[in-house]
C-alpha positions as CSV (number, residue, x, y, z in Angstrom):
1,M,-2.6,-65.4,111.9
2,T,-0.4,-62.3,112.7
3,E,0.8,-60.2,109.9
4,I,4.5,-61.2,110.4
5,T,3.4,-64.8,110.3
6,A,1.8,-64.2,107.0
7,I,5.1,-62.7,105.7
8,R,7.0,-65.7,107.0
9,D,4.5,-68.0,105.2
10,L,5.0,-66.0,101.9
11,L,8.8,-66.4,102.2
12,S,8.5,-70.2,102.9
13,S,5.8,-70.8,100.3
14,K,8.3,-72.1,97.8
15,P,11.6,-74.1,98.2
16,R,14.7,-72.0,98.9
17,P,16.1,-71.1,95.4
18,V,19.5,-72.2,94.3
19,G,21.6,-70.4,91.7
20,W,21.9,-66.7,91.2
21,G,19.2,-66.5,88.6
22,E,16.6,-68.3,90.7
23,R,17.5,-66.3,93.8
24,R,17.2,-63.0,91.9
25,A,13.8,-64.0,90.5
26,R,12.5,-65.1,93.9
27,L,13.5,-61.9,95.6
28,D,11.8,-59.9,92.8
29,E,8.7,-62.1,93.2
30,V,8.4,-61.7,97.0
31,G,9.3,-58.1,96.9
32,T,6.5,-57.3,94.4
33,H,3.8,-59.3,96.2
34,W,2.2,-55.9,96.8
35,P,2.3,-53.4,94.0
36,V,3.4,-49.8,94.2
37,A,0.6,-47.3,95.2
38,E,-1.3,-45.8,92.3
39,D,-0.4,-42.2,93.2
40,I,3.4,-42.8,92.9
41,Q,5.1,-41.5,89.8
42,C,8.2,-43.5,88.7
43,T,10.6,-42.5,86.0
44,D,13.6,-44.4,84.6
45,I,16.9,-42.5,84.6
46,Q,20.5,-43.2,83.6
47,C,23.0,-42.0,86.1
48,D,26.2,-41.9,84.0
49,G,25.3,-45.3,82.6
50,I,24.0,-46.8,85.8
51,P,20.2,-47.6,85.7
52,G,18.1,-45.8,88.2
53,E,14.6,-44.8,89.0
54,W,13.1,-41.6,90.3
55,S,9.9,-41.8,92.4
56,T,7.7,-39.0,93.6
57,A,4.7,-39.2,95.9
58,P,2.2,-36.4,96.2
59,G,3.6,-33.5,98.3
60,S,7.3,-34.6,97.9
61,D,9.9,-31.8,97.9
62,A,11.7,-32.1,94.6
63,D,14.8,-30.4,96.1
64,K,15.3,-33.1,98.6
65,V,16.3,-36.7,97.7
66,L,16.6,-40.1,99.3
67,L,19.3,-42.0,97.5
68,Y,18.6,-45.7,98.1
69,F,20.6,-48.9,97.7
70,H,18.7,-52.1,97.7
71,G,19.7,-55.2,99.7
72,G,20.2,-58.7,98.4
73,G,23.7,-59.6,99.6
74,Y,25.3,-57.8,96.7
75,C,24.2,-60.7,94.5
76,S,20.5,-60.2,94.1
77,G,17.9,-57.5,94.7
78,S,16.8,-54.8,92.2
79,I,14.9,-51.6,91.8
80,R,11.9,-53.9,91.2
81,S,12.2,-56.0,94.3
82,H,12.5,-52.9,96.5
83,R,10.2,-50.5,94.7
84,R,7.3,-50.6,97.2
85,L,9.8,-50.0,100.1
86,V,11.6,-47.1,98.4
87,T,8.5,-45.3,97.1
88,E,6.7,-45.4,100.5
89,A,9.9,-44.3,102.2
90,G,9.9,-41.3,99.9
91,R,6.3,-40.6,100.8
92,A,7.1,-40.8,104.5
93,A,10.2,-38.5,104.1
94,R,8.4,-36.2,101.7
95,M,11.3,-36.4,99.4
96,R,11.9,-37.6,95.9
97,T,13.7,-41.0,95.8
98,L,16.5,-42.2,93.5
99,A,16.9,-46.0,93.6
100,I,20.0,-47.5,91.9
101,D,20.5,-50.8,90.1
102,Y,24.1,-51.1,91.0
103,R,26.1,-54.0,89.5
104,R,25.9,-57.3,91.3
105,A,28.3,-60.1,92.2
106,P,29.5,-62.6,91.2
107,E,29.6,-61.1,87.7
108,H,30.8,-57.8,89.2
109,P,32.7,-58.3,92.5
110,F,33.9,-55.6,94.9
111,P,34.5,-52.7,94.3
112,A,32.1,-52.4,91.3
113,Q,29.2,-51.6,93.6
114,H,31.1,-48.8,95.4
115,E,32.0,-47.3,92.0
116,D,28.3,-47.2,91.1
117,A,27.2,-45.8,94.4
118,L,29.8,-43.0,94.1
119,A,28.7,-42.3,90.5
120,A,25.1,-42.0,91.6
121,W,26.1,-39.5,94.3
122,R,28.1,-37.5,91.8
123,F,25.1,-37.6,89.4
124,L,22.8,-36.1,92.1
125,R,25.3,-33.4,93.0
126,R,25.6,-32.4,89.4
127,Q,21.9,-32.0,89.3
128,G,22.3,-29.2,91.7
129,I,21.1,-31.1,94.8
130,A,23.0,-30.0,97.9
131,A,24.7,-32.7,100.0
132,E,22.7,-31.6,103.0
133,D,19.5,-32.2,101.0
134,I,20.4,-35.8,100.3
135,A,19.6,-38.7,102.6
136,V,21.3,-42.0,101.8
137,G,19.7,-45.3,102.8
138,G,19.8,-49.0,102.2
139,D,18.8,-52.4,103.6
140,S,21.2,-55.3,104.3
141,A,24.0,-55.1,101.8
142,G,22.5,-51.7,100.8
143,G,23.1,-50.5,104.3
144,N,26.7,-51.7,104.0
145,L,27.0,-49.8,100.7
146,T,25.5,-46.7,102.3
147,L,28.1,-46.6,105.1
148,A,31.0,-47.3,102.6
149,L,29.9,-44.4,100.4
150,I,29.9,-42.0,103.4
151,G,33.2,-43.3,104.4
152,R,34.7,-42.6,101.0
153,L,33.2,-39.1,100.9
154,H,34.5,-38.4,104.4
155,A,38.0,-39.6,103.6
156,A,38.1,-37.3,100.6
157,G,37.0,-34.3,102.6
158,E,33.8,-33.9,100.6
159,P,30.4,-32.7,101.9
160,L,28.4,-35.5,103.5
161,P,24.7,-36.4,103.2
162,R,22.3,-35.1,105.8
163,C,21.8,-38.5,107.3
164,A,22.0,-42.3,106.8
165,W,19.1,-44.7,107.2
166,L,20.0,-48.3,107.6
167,I,17.6,-51.2,107.7
168,S,19.0,-54.6,108.9
169,P,22.5,-53.6,107.8
170,W,25.1,-56.2,107.0
171,T,28.1,-54.5,108.5
172,D,30.5,-57.4,109.3
173,L,31.6,-59.7,106.5
174,T,34.0,-61.5,108.9
175,M,30.8,-63.1,110.4
176,S,31.8,-62.5,114.0
177,G,28.4,-61.4,115.3
178,A,26.9,-63.5,118.1
179,T,23.4,-63.5,116.8
180,L,24.4,-65.4,113.6
181,A,24.2,-68.4,115.9
182,S,21.7,-67.4,118.6
183,K,19.0,-66.2,116.1
184,D,19.7,-68.8,113.4
185,A,16.6,-70.9,114.3
186,I,14.1,-68.1,114.1
187,D,15.5,-66.1,111.1
188,P,13.7,-67.2,107.9
189,I,16.1,-65.5,105.5
190,I,19.6,-65.1,106.8
191,H,21.9,-67.9,107.8
192,K,25.7,-67.9,108.2
193,A,26.3,-70.4,105.5
194,Y,24.3,-68.3,103.1
195,L,26.2,-65.2,104.1
196,E,29.5,-67.0,103.5
197,E,28.4,-67.9,100.0
198,L,27.4,-64.3,99.3
199,A,30.6,-62.9,100.7
200,G,32.6,-65.4,98.7
201,A,30.9,-64.2,95.5
202,Y,31.3,-60.5,96.4
203,V,34.8,-60.3,97.9
204,P,37.7,-61.2,95.6
205,A,39.9,-64.1,96.8
206,G,42.7,-62.8,99.0
207,Q,40.9,-59.6,99.9
208,D,40.6,-58.9,103.7
209,R,36.9,-59.1,104.6
210,G,37.8,-56.9,107.6
211,D,38.6,-54.0,105.3
212,P,36.4,-51.1,106.5
213,L,35.1,-50.6,103.0
214,I,33.9,-54.2,103.0
215,S,32.9,-54.4,106.7
216,P,32.1,-50.9,107.7
217,L,31.6,-52.0,111.3
218,F,35.4,-51.6,111.6
219,A,35.5,-48.2,110.0
220,D,36.4,-45.0,111.7
221,L,33.0,-43.4,112.1
222,H,34.1,-40.0,113.5
223,G,32.5,-37.2,111.6
224,F,29.7,-39.3,110.1
225,P,26.2,-37.7,109.8
226,P,23.3,-38.8,112.0
227,L,22.4,-42.5,111.6
228,L,19.1,-44.3,112.1
229,I,19.5,-48.1,112.4
230,Q,16.4,-50.2,112.3
231,V,16.6,-53.9,112.9
232,G,14.3,-56.8,113.9
233,S,14.7,-58.8,117.0
234,A,14.3,-62.0,115.0
235,E,17.3,-61.4,112.8
236,A,20.6,-63.2,112.6
237,L,22.2,-59.8,111.7
238,L,20.9,-58.2,114.9
239,S,24.4,-57.9,116.4
240,D,25.7,-56.3,113.1
241,A,23.3,-53.5,113.9
242,T,23.8,-53.2,117.7
243,R,27.6,-53.2,117.4
244,L,27.4,-50.6,114.7
245,A,25.3,-48.4,117.0
246,E,27.9,-48.8,119.7
247,A,30.7,-47.9,117.4
248,A,28.9,-44.8,116.2
249,G,28.2,-43.8,119.8
250,I,31.9,-44.2,120.7
251,A,32.7,-42.0,117.7
252,D,30.3,-39.3,118.9
253,V,28.0,-39.8,115.9
254,P,24.3,-39.0,116.6
255,V,22.7,-42.5,116.3
256,R,19.3,-43.9,116.9
257,L,18.9,-47.7,117.2
258,E,15.5,-49.2,116.9
259,I,15.0,-52.9,117.6
260,W,11.6,-54.0,116.4
261,P,10.2,-57.0,118.4
262,H,9.5,-60.2,116.3
263,M,10.4,-58.5,113.0
264,I,12.5,-60.3,110.4
265,H,15.2,-59.2,108.0
266,A,14.3,-56.1,106.0
267,W,10.6,-56.3,107.1
268,P,9.7,-52.8,105.7
269,V,9.9,-54.4,102.2
270,W,6.4,-55.8,102.9
271,N,5.0,-52.6,104.4
272,A,1.8,-52.9,102.4
273,G,0.8,-55.9,104.4
274,L,2.6,-55.2,107.6
275,E,1.7,-52.5,110.0
276,D,5.1,-52.6,111.7
277,G,6.6,-52.0,108.2
278,R,4.5,-48.9,107.8
279,R,5.4,-47.7,111.3
280,A,9.1,-48.2,110.6
281,L,8.8,-46.1,107.4
282,C,7.0,-43.4,109.3
283,A,9.7,-43.2,111.9
284,A,12.4,-43.2,109.2
285,G,10.6,-40.5,107.3
286,A,10.5,-38.3,110.3
287,F,14.2,-38.9,111.0
288,M,15.2,-38.0,107.4
289,R,13.1,-34.8,107.5
290,N,14.4,-33.6,110.8
291,A,18.1,-34.7,110.6
292,G,20.4,-31.9,111.1
293,S,17.7,-29.5,112.3
């Protein structure tokens, strides 16, 4: 059995959950299948009322920070579900990490998540961390939120982070990507009907899902910092990533697109049991260290 087959078996070992509570519990369960490494130090923090968590690996530079937004379709996911991913990314980047438990839909629809992301950014800046010493990253909806935060900062003429790291980003909530159909049969996690349910919970009725803050694929990316986009070839959201890379290239943004054969949505979450997850984090760590140099 290959490693990715074992991850697929883990994901399918129980019936697909229904209801927000069950979905949140299931994502926490599969995300914590492997615990955090023993040499990682984690500390709770309140970022102006928003729960967060610092993590530090041996040798991390305390003056540089990865600000991370978890995935989960804006409706699930947590610091807990993504802790192994975030802490090992910090190790690879040799930076401290700050993971944020932003508010989730449907209890808190758009733009609550954007307000929390901006508050976390402001919190870091008030701690004396320079913008160029902050990398911002996220997977799936967290990648969406990463791009939206940078767009808001750019529109306001504020200093931007050194780079953005995007894993399997959900960039188009209008659901126009071709791979939503062509990869549906092989993606064990993401399906169009599921995304429609998530988008319906997240986006208020009557709001245009093509709004660049909701679907950053349609944003003006001119002036954005360097982007690393990592996506699996077995993902329904593959075209969300490839079209973003094209849009960034058209806007003269330094962009690197990595398409990992046979990998599934947000596969670095299971890095402890997946060599390609560890390799992806090593590549991301080098990108974050070297961005702007």
